[in-house]
Residue, then its C-alpha position, 0 to 999 in steps of 0.5 A: m541525540w537531540e531531544y525534540a520538543p513535541a510538535p503536534e499537528s492539530r487534529d482539528i484540521a481533519n474535520l473529523k465527523p462523528n458519522y460517515r456514510m457510503f457513496i453510491d450513485g453520486q450520493f452518500v447513503e446509509g448502508g444496510g450492514e452493521p455500522l463499524k467503529t473505526i479506531n485511532p491506533g495511536t490512542e485506541e479511541v473511537l474516531a467515528e461510526v461508519s455505515t457499512a454495506a449489505p449485499a443489496d447495497v453492493d448490488k445497487a453500487v454495481k448497477a449504478a456503475r454499470r449504468a454510468y459506464e454504458r450511458v456516460w463514462g464509457r462513451m465519453p471522449g478521453s479528453e473529457r474524462a481527463k478534465y474530471i480526473f485533473r479536477i480530482a487531482r487538484l482537489v486532493q492537493e487543495r485538501a492535502r493537509e486535511l487528508a494527511v491528518l485524517e490518514s494519520l488519525d485513522n491509520g497510525k502512520p506518522i504525519k510527516e509520511s502522510r503529508d510528504v508521501d501518501v497524499p502527494t503520491s495520491a494526487a500524482h497518480f490522478f494527474y498522471h493518469a488524467g494525461w493518458a485519458d486521451k492518448l490510449a491509442y498511443a500507449g502500445h496496447g493497440p490502435d483502439p483499446r476499449p475499457l472493460g466495464v465495471a471494476g471491483q476494487v478492494i484495497p488494504w489498510n496500510f496506504p488507504l488513500m494512496m491505494a485508492a488513487w492507484k486503483i481508481a485513477p487508471a480505471l477512470a482514465t481508461g473509461n471504466t467505472v468503479v466500485l471500491k471497498p476500503a479496508e475495515t480499519t481505515p475507511l475514512t480517507a476513502l470516504v473523504l475522497a468520495e466527497i472530493i469526487q462529488q465536489a469534482d462533479l463526476p457523473p453519478g455512479v462512475v465511482n462508488i465507495l462501500a465500507g465494511a469488512g471482508d464480507v463486503g469485499a467478497a460480495v464485490v469480487s463475486h458480483p456477476d456484473v463486475d468485469k474486472v477485479a483488482f485486489t491488494g492485500s494478503t496472499d491467502v485472500g488473493k488465492t481465494i479470489q483467483r480460485q473464485l474467478a477462474g474460468t469466469g472470463r473476468r479480468l483479475s490483477l493481484e498485488l499481494g504480500g512480500k518478503a523482500a531481500n535488501i542485499v548489501f555488498d562489501d563495496a556498498p557505501l555503508d552509511q547510505a545503505v543504512e539509511g536505505i535499510v531503515n527506510g526499507i523496513f521502518f517506513n510506515q511501521g513496516h506495514v509495506c508489502c514491498a518492505g525490505s524485511r530480509l537484509l542480506v549482508q556480505e560477511s566481510v562488512a556485516e559486523e560494521l554494518l550492524e553496528k551502524l544500523h543499531a546506532r541509527v535505529s536507536t535514534l528513531r522516535v516512536g510515538d504520537p502519529l500526529d507529532k511531526n518529530t515521530d519517525v515510527g507511528a502506531i501499529n494499525s490494529r491490536e490484531q496486527l500487533t499481536r501477530i507481530q509479537q507472535l512472530v518475534e517470539s518465534g524468532d527468539a524461540e528459534g535462536a535468532e539474536r534479537w536487538t530492540s531499540s530502547c526507545p520509550l513507547p506511549d502508554k496507550g495505543f498499539y506500538f512496537a519498538p523497532t527490532v533487528f534480528s541477527n544470526v537468522s537462518q533461512a529456515m526461521r519463520i521470521a525469514r520466511e513469513e511476512i511480519f508486516g511490522p517494524v522487524l528486520s531479519v539479517l542474514t549473511f552471504r559470502t559470494p554474489d551467487e549466494a546472495v542471489a540464491k538466498a534472495n530468491n529463496t522465498p515464495y514471494g517476489l514483489s521487490a528487492g534492493i541492491w547496494t553496491e558501487k558497481g553498476s555492472r553488479i547492479l545489472w547482473a544481480a537485478q537480472k537474476m532477482r525474481a522480483g517485480v521491482v528492483w531498487a539500486n542504492t535506494f529503496n521504497r521509491f515510487d512514481p506513478t510513471a513506473p509499473f509496480g507489481g510482483y511475481q509468484e505469491s506476490g501476485f500478477g499484473r502491474e499498476g502504474g505507468r503505461t504498462g499498468l493501463e493494460a489491466y483496465l483495457d480490452v486488448 
């Protein structure tokens, strides 16, 4: 294994400020809530103090969004809306390095992932949806699709900027206005996106961004003047929101948890599969709803695959998120680290065989070494519950039917992976998998032109692509 010299990105590029304020009606304002301190999970240092919203601030933001919808944005021709969205996309590109460093500081993910995945994909969503703004009549949702009105959107901490783009871009393209609530632990890039929105001269009130904890998100979701709610986060919270909105007539889309199966058949190219497995579970520290956290391997190749997998995982470098050599960064919070540790301990207690990389971990910060459990049964907690960390559970199967049965033995249904050289087997298995997204001989590939979403306890509705536009249209 090569010994790489440290190659840290400069944190100065992030233009980190000591204080950040909410964005309401085109202006940055102080909130009436208790300010929060956002923490760098890589060092445990305080990055900045962030103003949070009180109930009155939520009401102001929703009213501003309503005015902007009725007076400006909802009436604006799609070709004009597109100009603003294109401008946002270009500004995200221009400030890409700043956004990437800030994302890694606030979230803990490796800079190479922020730089090469999160920020480019965020810009791509704005570019893609800007292209749809004047073509909605040709999207297959009727000849005259209309916007819904005000969209209340709540996003998680694992992809703060990218989730904001996934939510805001289609809402704007379809003529809706937005009140967005970023996660409590990762508000910074959303608030810099607000700067970009202001810089793009978006009309006041079209996008409003409120920081705060779960109570702020609940206030946005429950506000009577919000026409559509879009939530990405935990299944438990998603169920609460669904119960709350049932019978109100308001539109809802949910993208929730997952426990994705990654199936490796005996004819798969094993070296390629190992790379896909590593990307599927250790990308973004496993903080991915669609992470391939359950590996199903055909018995005849299980031993060989595990040997190759252990060797590959041993080369992963865990450490400073700003170091360009880092493969696995910091766990986002102490709370999440504690949950990962508890679930790993349950795997030990229930008899699974644990293998953990011997990589050194930093003395400060929230870190967890990549871990692989073998001899896992379907009844174990590590095979059933979403760990949301760099922990892989390995199960085996003998026949393709058994593989599909085990893959579908979950209340979730967000994603799945299939590894085989036979195209016919890919199509056969994909048709039987109860998952919103099925990857073949790859994993964690995202594109704004492709719809993404789940079934069962992974939620409903789609984001991205032509299909994703429907969630923000009255059709």
